[in-house]
N, C-alpha and C positions, 0 to 999 in steps of 0.2 A: 504494500500500500504506500502511496506517495505521502510526503509530509503534509501536503495540502489536504488530502483526504483524511489523514489521521487527525488533523486539526479540526476538520468539519465534523468528524465523528465524535471527538471529545466535546465540542461545542453542542452537538445534538444531544449527547448524554446529559450535559449540564442543563440544557433547556428542559428536557424531560423530567429531570429531578426537580427543577424549580417549579414546574407546573404540576408535579405529583402524578405523572403518568409513567408507564414502564416502556422502555425501549427494548423489546424482546429481541432475541437473536434474529428471528425472521424479519422483523421490522428493520433492524439494522442492516441485514443482508440485502433487503429489498432496496433500501436507500443507497447502499453501495452499488447496486446494479445501475441505478439512475445516475449516481455520481460519476461512474466510469463510462457511461454511454456518451457518444459524441452527438447524438440526436435524441429528441424526445421519443419515448417508447410507449406502445400500447400495452394494455394489461397482458395480452397474450405474449408479446415480445419480452416483457418483464419476466413472466413465468419461464419462458424459454431460456433467457439469459441466466436466471436464477439457477436453473438445472445445470447449465454449463459451468457456471462459476463455483457452485457449492455442492454439486453432485447430489442434489436433493430436489424432489418434485414439490412444487408449490402450486396448488390448484388455483386456477384463475379467479375463482370466487374469493379465495384468501387474498390474492393480489388486490382485488377491489376493496376489501375490508382494510387491508394495510394502507392502501392509497388514501382512503377516507381518513384514517388516523393521521397519516403524515401531512395531509392537506390541513386538517384541523389544527395541527401543531405548527403550521406555517413552515414546514420543511420541504414541501413539494407543492407544485402547481399543476393543475389540469388545464391543458390547452383545449378549450371547448371546440374550436373550429376543426381541430385535427383529431380529437378524442385520444390524446396522448398525454403522457406525464413527463415532467421535467423537475429536477431538483432545484430548489430555490437557490439563486445565485448569491443570496445575502445571509446565509445561515450564520456565518462567523462575524457578521457586522454587529457593532454595539450601538449604532445610531438608530433613531426611529425610522422605520421603513415607510417609504412612499407607496402609493398604489402601484402594483406591478403592471407594466405594459410589456408586451412581448412582440419582438420583431422577428418574424418567421420567414426564413428563406424558402421560397417555393421550389428552388432547384435542389439544394443540398440538404434542406430540412433542418439546418442549424437554427438555434433560437438564441436571441440575446434578450436578457431581461433588463429593462431599464425602469426606473421609478418615474412616476408622473406626480407632480405636486397635487396635494389634496385640494388646494384652492381651485385648480383647473377642473378636477373631477366635480367639485362642488358647483362650479359655474355651469359645467355641462349638464349636470343633474338638474339644476334649477331651470336651465333652458329647455330641457326635455320635458320636465314636469308641466311646463306651460302648454304642451301639446296634449296633455291628458295621459301621457304614457308614463309608466312607472318602471324604473330600472330594477332588475333582479340581480344584476351583477355589475360591478364597476371595473371589471377586468377588461383591458383592451388588448386585442390581438391584431397586429398589422402585418399583412403579407406583402412580400416584395422579393428583391434579390439582395443578398449580402454583398459586401465589397468584393470578396473573392470571386463569387459567381458573376457579378456584374463585370469584372475585369475580363472574364472569359468570353463575354458577348461583344466586347468592343473591338 
């Protein structure tokens, strides 16, 4: 395991202790699968990678339950438009987190997580509410081409 991943796992364990929840070995291993993935993974891909990395079968229904736990603890995000999961890029940060915004490359499927100021989301929500529409999620997912893929098309 790399030093970065070791640090993320230590911070994850601290977060779980501070919130009074348990980071079981399966939860930890599932997070490790996401941390070592280069692109977001579906529940089925997580189960497949889990079996390869840990030589143990993890039923897809268990993956969904674990993902719900990790999302609740703000360690993982679900990309709704792709129906895939990605580890939070800010697990080890000590600063207050902004609302996550995801920049998703349509070619290589990499994801960059960036924060959006709460003030901007608040203004957007206020503007939307004037239409009679109510937001159920503040998560933004923007699709396009990353810098590397954009360079291949020039």
